[in-house]
DSSP file (Angstrom, degrees, kcal/mol; ACC not computed):
  #  RESIDUE AA STRUCTURE BP1 BP2  ACC     N-H-->O    O-->H-N    N-H-->O    O-->H-N    TCO  KAPPA ALPHA  PHI   PSI    X-CA   Y-CA   Z-CA
    1    1 A Q              0   0    0      0, 0.0     2,-0.4     0, 0.0    26,-0.1   0.000 360.0 360.0 360.0 128.3    0.0    0.0    0.0
    2    2 A V        +     0   0    0     24,-0.1     2,-0.4    22,-0.0    24,-0.2  -0.682 360.0 177.8 -89.5 134.0    1.4    3.3   -1.1
    3    3 A Q  E     -A   25   0A   0     22,-2.6    22,-2.3    -2,-0.4     2,-0.5  -0.997  15.4-171.3-135.9 134.0    1.3    6.3    1.3
    4    4 A L  E     -A   24   0A   0    101,-0.4   103,-0.7    -2,-0.4     2,-0.6  -0.992  14.4-168.8-118.8 120.5    2.6    9.8    0.9
    5    5 A V  E     -A   23   0A   0     18,-2.5    18,-2.4    -2,-0.5     2,-0.2  -0.937   3.4-158.7-118.6 114.8    2.4   11.8    4.1
    6    6 A E  E     +A   22   0A   0     -2,-0.6     2,-0.3    16,-0.2    16,-0.2  -0.582  17.7 164.2 -87.1 150.6    3.0   15.5    4.2
    7    7 A S  E     +A   21   0A   0     14,-2.0    14,-2.6    -2,-0.2   102,-0.1  -0.969  40.1  68.7-153.7 165.5    3.9   17.5    7.2
    8    8 A G        +     0   0    0     -2,-0.3    11,-0.3     1,-0.3    14,-0.0   0.358  62.8 131.5 107.1  -7.1    5.3   20.9    8.1
    9    9 A G        +     0   0    0     12,-0.1     2,-0.3     9,-0.1    -1,-0.3  -0.163  22.8 115.8 -71.5 172.6    2.5   23.2    7.1
   10   10 A G  E     -d  111   0B   0    100,-0.9   102,-2.8    99,-0.1     2,-0.5  -0.985  62.6 -45.1 160.3-165.8    1.1   25.9    9.3
   11   11 A L  E     +d  112   0B   0     -2,-0.3     2,-0.3   100,-0.2   102,-0.2  -0.852  54.1 167.9-101.0 129.6    0.5   29.6    9.8
   12   12 A V  E     -d  113   0B   0    100,-2.8   102,-2.1    -2,-0.5     3,-0.1  -0.984  33.5-112.6-141.4 151.6    3.4   32.0    9.0
   13   13 A Q    >   -     0   0    0     -2,-0.3     3,-2.3   100,-0.2    72,-0.2  -0.436  51.1 -81.7 -78.3 155.0    3.8   35.7    8.6
   14   14 A P  T 3  S+     0   0    0      0, 0.0    72,-0.2     0, 0.0    -1,-0.1  -0.314 121.2  28.7 -53.7 137.0    4.7   37.2    5.2
   15   15 A G  T 3  S+     0   0    0     70,-3.1    69,-0.7     1,-0.3    71,-0.1   0.243 100.1 117.9  91.3 -10.9    8.5   36.9    4.7
   16   16 A G    <   -     0   0    0     -3,-2.3    69,-2.5    69,-0.2     2,-0.3  -0.087  56.2-123.2 -81.0-176.8    8.7   33.8    6.9
   17   17 A S        +     0   0    0     66,-0.2     2,-0.3    67,-0.2    66,-0.2  -0.919  20.9 178.8-130.9 153.4    9.8   30.3    6.1
   18   18 A L  E     - B   0  82A   0     64,-2.2    64,-3.3    -2,-0.3     2,-0.5  -0.978  16.2-148.2-144.2 151.2    8.4   26.8    6.2
   19   19 A R  E     - B   0  81A   0    -11,-0.3     2,-0.3    -2,-0.3    62,-0.2  -0.973  14.9-158.0-123.7 119.6    9.8   23.4    5.3
   20   20 A L  E     - B   0  80A   0     60,-2.6    60,-2.1    -2,-0.5     2,-0.4  -0.665   5.8-160.2 -90.0 147.9    7.4   20.8    4.1
   21   21 A S  E     -AB   7  79A   0    -14,-2.6   -14,-2.0    -2,-0.3     2,-0.4  -0.966   9.2-164.4-126.7 146.5    8.2   17.1    4.2
   22   22 A C  E     -AB   6  78A   0     56,-2.4    56,-2.1    -2,-0.4     2,-0.5  -0.913   9.0-163.8-132.2 104.5    6.7   14.2    2.3
   23   23 A G  E     -AB   5  77A   0    -18,-2.4   -18,-2.5    -2,-0.4     2,-0.4  -0.773  11.3-155.3 -91.4 129.1    7.5   10.8    3.7
   24   24 A A  E     +A    4   0A   0     52,-2.5     2,-0.3    -2,-0.5   -20,-0.2  -0.811  15.4 177.5-109.0 143.5    6.8    7.9    1.3
   25   25 A S  E     +A    3   0A   0    -22,-2.3   -22,-2.6    -2,-0.4     3,-0.1  -0.992  67.7  30.2-137.2 147.4    6.1    4.3    2.0
   26   26 A G  S    S+     0   0    0     -2,-0.3     2,-0.3   -24,-0.2   -24,-0.1   0.308 112.7  63.9  89.7 -12.9    5.3    1.5   -0.4
   27   27 A I  S    S-     0   0    0    -24,-0.2     2,-0.6   -26,-0.1    -1,-0.2  -0.917  78.9-124.3-136.1 164.5    7.4    3.1   -3.2
   28   28 A T    >   -     0   0    0     -2,-0.3     3,-2.3     1,-0.1     4,-0.4  -0.933  19.3-157.6-110.1 107.4   11.0    3.9   -3.7
   29   29 A I  G >  S+     0   0    0     -2,-0.6     3,-1.2     1,-0.3    -1,-0.1   0.718  84.0  75.1 -65.9 -19.0   11.2    7.6   -4.4
   30   30 A S  G 3  S+     0   0    0      1,-0.3    -1,-0.3    43,-0.2    25,-0.1   0.752  98.8  48.1 -64.8 -18.8   14.5    7.3   -6.2
   31   31 A L  G <  S+     0   0    0     -3,-2.3    -1,-0.3     2,-0.0    22,-0.2   0.639 106.0  74.1 -88.3 -14.7   12.6    5.8   -9.1
   32   32 A Y  S <  S-     0   0    0     -3,-1.2     2,-0.6    -4,-0.4    67,-0.2  -0.553  79.3-120.9-104.5 158.2   10.0    8.4   -9.2
   33   33 A V  E     -E   98   0B   0     65,-2.9    65,-2.0    -2,-0.2     2,-0.5  -0.894  39.6-156.5 -86.6 122.4    9.5   12.0  -10.3
   34   34 A M  E     +EF  97  51B   0     17,-2.4    17,-2.7    -2,-0.6     2,-0.3  -0.887  15.9 178.6-108.3 131.2    8.4   13.6   -7.1
   35   35 A G  E     -EF  96  50B   0     61,-3.0    61,-2.4    -2,-0.5     2,-0.5  -0.892  27.1-140.0-132.2 160.1    6.5   16.8   -7.1
   36   36 A W  E     -EF  95  49B   0     13,-2.9    12,-2.9    -2,-0.3    13,-1.7  -0.985  24.9-179.8-115.6 127.6    4.8   19.4   -4.9
   37   37 A Y  E     -EF  94  47B   0     57,-2.9    57,-2.8    -2,-0.5     2,-0.3  -0.782   8.1-157.7-115.4 164.0    1.4   20.9   -6.0
   38   38 A R  E     -EF  93  46B   0      8,-2.3     8,-3.1    -2,-0.3     2,-0.4  -0.986   6.5-164.0-141.2 155.4   -0.8   23.4   -4.4
   39   39 A Q  E     -E   92   0B   0     53,-1.9    53,-2.2    -2,-0.3     6,-0.2  -0.932   6.2-162.8-143.4 115.7   -4.4   24.4   -4.5
   40   40 A A    >   -     0   0    0      4,-0.4     3,-2.4    -2,-0.4    51,-0.1  -0.578  46.3 -74.0 -88.9 157.9   -5.8   27.6   -3.2
   41   41 A P  T 3  S+     0   0    0      0, 0.0    -1,-0.1     0, 0.0     3,-0.1  -0.279 119.5   4.7 -56.1 130.2   -9.6   28.0   -2.6
   42   42 A G  T 3  S+     0   0    0      1,-0.3     2,-0.3    -3,-0.1    -3,-0.0   0.518 113.0 106.0  76.0   4.6  -11.5   28.3   -5.8
   43   43 A M  S <  S-     0   0    0     -3,-2.4    -1,-0.3     1,-0.1     2,-0.1  -0.734  74.0-103.7-115.6 161.7   -8.4   27.7   -7.9
   44   44 A Q        -     0   0    0     -2,-0.3    -4,-0.4    -3,-0.1     2,-0.3  -0.473  45.5 -97.1 -76.5 154.4   -7.1   24.8   -9.9
   45   45 A R        -     0   0    0     -6,-0.2     2,-0.4    -2,-0.1    -6,-0.2  -0.558  47.7-163.8 -70.0 133.2   -4.3   22.6   -8.5
   46   46 A E  E     -F   38   0B   0     -8,-3.1    -8,-2.3    -2,-0.3     2,-0.4  -0.927  23.1-112.4-125.6 150.0   -1.0   23.8   -9.8
   47   47 A L  E     +F   37   0B   0     -2,-0.4   -10,-0.3   -10,-0.2     3,-0.1  -0.635  30.8 177.8 -76.3 128.8    2.5   22.2  -10.0
   48   48 A V  E     -     0   0B   0    -12,-2.9    12,-2.5    -2,-0.4     2,-0.3   0.845  61.3 -23.1 -96.5 -49.5    4.9   24.2   -7.8
   49   49 A A  E     -FG  36  59B   0    -13,-1.7   -13,-2.9    10,-0.2    -1,-0.4  -0.990  54.6-163.6-159.6 154.8    8.1   22.2   -8.2
   50   50 A Y  E     -FG  35  58B   0      8,-2.0     8,-1.8    -2,-0.3     2,-0.4  -0.987   7.1-154.5-143.2 158.8    9.4   18.7   -9.1
   51   51 A I  E     -FG  34  57B   0    -17,-2.7   -17,-2.4    -2,-0.3     6,-0.2  -0.999  19.3-137.9-132.2 131.0   12.5   16.7   -8.8
   52   52 A T    >   -     0   0    0      4,-2.9     3,-1.5    -2,-0.4   -19,-0.1  -0.241  31.7 -99.4 -84.6 173.8   13.4   13.9  -11.1
   53   53 A S  T 3  S+     0   0    0      1,-0.3   -21,-0.1   -22,-0.2    -1,-0.1   0.826 126.6  50.6 -61.4 -29.5   14.9   10.5  -10.3
   54   54 A G  T 3  S-     0   0    0    -23,-0.1    -1,-0.3     2,-0.1   -21,-0.1   0.508 124.7-102.5 -87.5  -3.0   18.3   12.0  -11.3
   55   55 A G  S <  S+     0   0    0     -3,-1.5    -2,-0.1     1,-0.3     2,-0.1   0.414  70.2 146.4 100.2  -1.6   17.9   15.0   -9.1
   56   56 A G        -     0   0    0     -5,-0.1    -4,-2.9     1,-0.0    -1,-0.3  -0.415  31.4-156.1 -66.2 145.6   17.0   17.6  -11.7
   57   57 A T  E     -G   51   0B   0     -6,-0.2     2,-0.3    -2,-0.1    -6,-0.2  -0.867  16.8-177.2-126.7 156.7   14.6   20.3  -10.5
   58   58 A N  E     -G   50   0B   0     -8,-1.8    -8,-2.0    -2,-0.3     2,-0.3  -0.989   7.8-164.7-151.0 150.0   12.1   22.6  -12.0
   59   59 A Y  E     -G   49   0B   0     -2,-0.3   -10,-0.2   -10,-0.2     2,-0.2  -0.957  28.6-106.9-136.8 150.7    9.8   25.4  -10.5
   60   60 A V    >>  -     0   0    0    -12,-2.5     3,-2.0    -2,-0.3     4,-0.7  -0.536  43.0-113.1 -70.1 147.0    6.8   27.4  -11.4
   61   61 A D  G >4 S+     0   0    0      1,-0.3     3,-0.8     2,-0.2    -1,-0.1   0.819 111.0  64.2 -55.5 -35.8    7.9   31.0  -12.1
   62   62 A S  G 34 S+     0   0    0      1,-0.2    -1,-0.3     3,-0.0   -14,-0.0   0.641 110.2  36.4 -70.3 -12.9    6.2   32.5   -9.1
   63   63 A V  G X> S+     0   0    0     -3,-2.0     3,-2.3   -15,-0.2     4,-2.3   0.439  82.2 127.5-116.6  -1.6    8.3   30.5   -6.6
   64   64 A K  T << S+     0   0    0     -3,-0.8     4,-0.1    -4,-0.7    -3,-0.0  -0.331  80.6  16.1 -59.4 133.5   11.7   30.6   -8.4
   65   65 A G  T 34 S+     0   0    0      2,-0.4    -1,-0.3     1,-0.1     3,-0.1   0.296 126.1  59.7  85.9  -8.4   14.4   31.9   -6.1
   66   66 A R  T <4 S+     0   0    0     -3,-2.3    17,-2.0     1,-0.2     2,-0.3   0.700  97.6  52.0-117.2 -37.5   12.2   31.4   -3.0
   67   67 A F  E  <  -C   82   0A   0     -4,-2.3    -2,-0.4    15,-0.2     2,-0.4  -0.789  58.1-168.3-106.4 146.9   11.4   27.7   -2.9
   68   68 A T  E     -C   81   0A   0     13,-2.4    13,-3.0    -2,-0.3     2,-0.4  -0.989   6.0-157.8-134.8 126.4   13.8   24.7   -3.1
   69   69 A I  E     +C   80   0A   0     -2,-0.4     2,-0.3    11,-0.2    11,-0.2  -0.843  23.9 157.5-101.2 141.2   12.8   21.1   -3.6
   70   70 A S  E     -C   79   0A   0      9,-1.8     9,-3.2    -2,-0.4     2,-0.3  -0.936  21.5-150.1-150.4 170.4   15.1   18.3   -2.5
   71   71 A K  E     -C   78   0A   0     -2,-0.3     2,-0.5     7,-0.3     7,-0.2  -0.986  12.7-149.1-147.5 157.0   15.0   14.7   -1.5
   72   72 A D  E >>> -C   77   0A   0      5,-2.8     5,-1.6    -2,-0.3     4,-1.0  -0.900  12.2-169.8-123.7  95.4   16.7   12.2    0.7
   73   73 A N  T 345S+     0   0    0     -2,-0.5     3,-0.3     1,-0.3   -43,-0.2   0.845  85.9  57.9 -59.5 -33.4   16.5    8.8   -1.0
   74   74 A A  T 345S+     0   0    0      1,-0.2    -1,-0.3    -3,-0.1    -2,-0.0   0.851 114.7  37.1 -64.4 -33.3   17.8    7.0    2.1
   75   75 A K  T <45S-     0   0    0     -3,-0.8    -1,-0.2     2,-0.2   -51,-0.2   0.487 104.5-131.3 -95.5  -3.4   15.0    8.5    4.1
   76   76 A N  T  <5 +     0   0    0     -4,-1.0   -52,-2.5    -3,-0.3     2,-0.4   0.906  65.1 130.9  54.8  43.9   12.5    8.1    1.2
   77   77 A T  E   < -BC  23  72A   0     -5,-1.6    -5,-2.8   -54,-0.2     2,-0.4  -0.965  46.4-156.6-133.3 142.7   11.5   11.7    1.9
   78   78 A V  E     -BC  22  71A   0    -56,-2.1   -56,-2.4    -2,-0.4     2,-0.3  -0.912  14.9-159.1-117.0 146.5   11.0   14.8   -0.3
   79   79 A Y  E     -BC  21  70A   0     -9,-3.2    -9,-1.8    -2,-0.4     2,-0.4  -0.884  15.5-160.6-125.6 155.1   11.2   18.3    1.0
   80   80 A L  E     -BC  20  69A   0    -60,-2.1   -60,-2.6    -2,-0.3     2,-0.6  -0.890  11.8-161.7-134.3 106.0   10.0   21.7    0.0
   81   81 A Q  E     -BC  19  68A   0    -13,-3.0   -13,-2.4    -2,-0.4     2,-0.6  -0.770  10.6-167.0 -86.5 123.1   11.9   24.6    1.6
   82   82 A M  E     +BC  18  67A   0    -64,-3.3   -64,-2.2    -2,-0.6     2,-0.3  -0.950   9.1 176.8-119.0 117.9    9.8   27.8    1.3
   83   83 A N        +     0   0    0    -17,-2.0   -66,-0.2    -2,-0.6   -67,-0.2  -0.734  60.4  20.5-114.4 161.1   11.4   31.1    2.0
   84   84 A N  S    S-     0   0    0    -69,-0.7    -1,-0.2    -2,-0.3   -68,-0.2   0.913  84.8-158.3  47.8  52.4   10.1   34.7    1.8
   85   85 A L        -     0   0    0    -69,-2.5   -70,-3.1    -3,-0.2   -69,-0.2  -0.293   7.4-156.9 -66.5 146.4    6.6   33.5    1.8
   86   86 A K    >   -     0   0    0    -72,-0.2     3,-2.6   -71,-0.1     4,-0.3  -0.848  31.1-109.6-121.1 154.8    3.8   35.7    0.4
   87   87 A P  G >  S+     0   0    0      0, 0.0     3,-1.7     0, 0.0    26,-0.3   0.834 117.6  62.9 -54.4 -31.6    0.0   35.7    1.1
   88   88 A E  G 3  S+     0   0    0      1,-0.3   -48,-0.0   -48,-0.0    -3,-0.0   0.558  89.4  69.3 -75.9  -4.6   -0.5   34.3   -2.4
   89   89 A D  G <  S+     0   0    0     -3,-2.6    -1,-0.3    24,-0.1     2,-0.2   0.523  70.6 119.8 -83.7  -5.2    1.4   31.2   -1.4
   90   90 A T    <   +     0   0    0     -3,-1.7     2,-0.3    -4,-0.3    22,-0.2  -0.434  41.0 106.6 -63.2 125.8   -1.5   30.3    0.9
   91   91 A A  E    S- H   0 111B   0     20,-1.9    20,-2.8    -2,-0.2     2,-0.6  -0.964  76.2 -80.2-179.2 170.0   -2.9   26.9   -0.3
   92   92 A V  E     -EH  39 110B   0    -53,-2.2   -53,-1.9    -2,-0.3     2,-0.5  -0.871  48.2-145.8 -88.9 126.8   -3.1   23.3    0.5
   93   93 A Y  E     -EH  38 109B   0     16,-3.0    16,-2.0    -2,-0.6     2,-0.4  -0.838  14.3-164.5-102.3 130.7    0.2   21.7   -0.6
   94   94 A Y  E     -E   37   0B   0    -57,-2.8   -57,-2.9    -2,-0.5     2,-0.3  -0.919  13.6-138.6-118.4 138.3    0.2   18.2   -2.0
   95   95 A C  E     -E   36   0B   0     -2,-0.4    11,-2.1   -59,-0.2     2,-0.4  -0.729  24.1-169.2 -89.6 145.3    3.0   15.7   -2.5
   96   96 A H  E     -EI  35 105B   0    -61,-2.4   -61,-3.0    -2,-0.3     2,-0.4  -0.998  11.6-163.6-140.3 140.1    2.9   13.7   -5.8
   97   97 A A  E     -EI  34 104B   0      7,-2.2     7,-2.3    -2,-0.4     2,-0.4  -0.986  11.6-179.5-125.4 133.7    4.8   10.7   -7.1
   98   98 A N  E     +EI  33 103B   0    -65,-2.0   -65,-2.9    -2,-0.4     2,-0.3  -0.992  15.2 160.9-139.1 130.1    4.9    9.6  -10.7
   99   99 A W  E >  S- I   0 102B   0      3,-2.8     3,-2.3    -2,-0.4     2,-0.2  -0.824  71.3 -58.7-145.5 103.7    6.7    6.8  -12.5
  100  100 A G  T 3  S-     0   0    0     -2,-0.3    -1,-0.1     1,-0.3   -68,-0.0  -0.418 123.8  -9.9  59.0-123.2    5.2    5.9  -15.9
  101  101 A S  T 3  S+     0   0    0     -2,-0.2     2,-0.5    -3,-0.1    -1,-0.3   0.506 117.6  96.8 -84.3  -3.7    1.6    5.0  -15.4
  102  102 A R  E <   +I   99   0B   0     -3,-2.3    -3,-2.8     2,-0.0     2,-0.3  -0.752  47.3 164.2 -93.4 129.7    1.9    5.0  -11.6
  103  103 A A  E     -I   98   0B   0     -2,-0.5     2,-0.3    -5,-0.2    -5,-0.2  -0.993   9.7-178.2-147.2 136.1    0.9    8.1   -9.8
  104  104 A Y  E     -I   97   0B   0     -7,-2.3    -7,-2.2    -2,-0.3     2,-0.3  -0.974   9.0-154.6-138.0 148.3    0.1    8.8   -6.2
  105  105 A W  E     -I   96   0B   0     -2,-0.3  -101,-0.4    -9,-0.2    -9,-0.2  -0.898  11.9-134.7-120.3 149.9   -1.0   11.8   -4.1
  106  106 A G        -     0   0    0    -11,-2.1  -101,-0.2    -2,-0.3     3,-0.1  -0.372  32.6-106.3 -87.2 179.6   -0.7   12.7   -0.5
  107  107 A Q        -     0   0    0   -103,-0.7  -102,-0.1     1,-0.2   -13,-0.1   0.662  61.3-118.3 -85.2 -16.4   -3.5   14.0    1.6
  108  108 A G        -     0   0    0      1,-0.0     2,-0.4   -13,-0.0   -14,-0.2   0.048  15.0-125.6  97.7 154.4   -2.2   17.6    1.7
  109  109 A T  E     - H   0  93B   0    -16,-2.0   -16,-3.0  -102,-0.1     2,-0.3  -0.998  24.6-120.0-138.7 135.9   -1.0   20.0    4.3
  110  110 A Q  E     - H   0  92B   0     -2,-0.4  -100,-0.9   -18,-0.2     2,-0.5  -0.571  23.0-171.3 -83.3 131.6   -2.3   23.6    4.8
  111  111 A V  E     -dH  10  91B   0    -20,-2.8   -20,-1.9    -2,-0.3     2,-0.5  -0.988   5.2-175.5-118.2 122.6    0.0   26.5    4.4
  112  112 A T  E     -d   11   0B   0   -102,-2.8  -100,-2.8    -2,-0.5     2,-0.7  -0.980   8.5-167.3-123.2 122.5   -1.4   30.0    5.4
  113  113 A V  E     +d   12   0B   0     -2,-0.5     2,-0.3   -26,-0.3  -100,-0.2  -0.922  33.9 131.2-110.1 110.0    0.6   33.1    5.0
  114  114 A S              0   0    0   -102,-2.1    -2,-0.1    -2,-0.7   -28,-0.0  -0.995 360.0 360.0-159.2 148.3   -0.9   36.0    6.9
  115  115 A S              0   0    0     -2,-0.3  -102,-0.1  -102,-0.2    -1,-0.1   0.434 360.0 360.0 -94.3 360.0   -0.1   38.7    9.3
């Protein structure tokens, strides 16, 4: 049974930082493209960042220079370091794993950026 469990969300002031974690079980993340998506109220879910099996990364323009995705294959965990957070980053953040036709989602973690 595959599980992706996100943690690290919360309430933070503008300009603050959070680090999200996604712990995986039932899969080996080194084989997968691992991504972070987010969905704000009334909006479509969007891809924020992803990291390939080889460690290559890509980001949506709105988070470039502020967010960093990384992974620890030994811990089977993916991270999203979020710095200089803005109110528009408020959303539920989801972890995603994809390998060919196999795709899995986590349950999401809420990030709220507000003063």
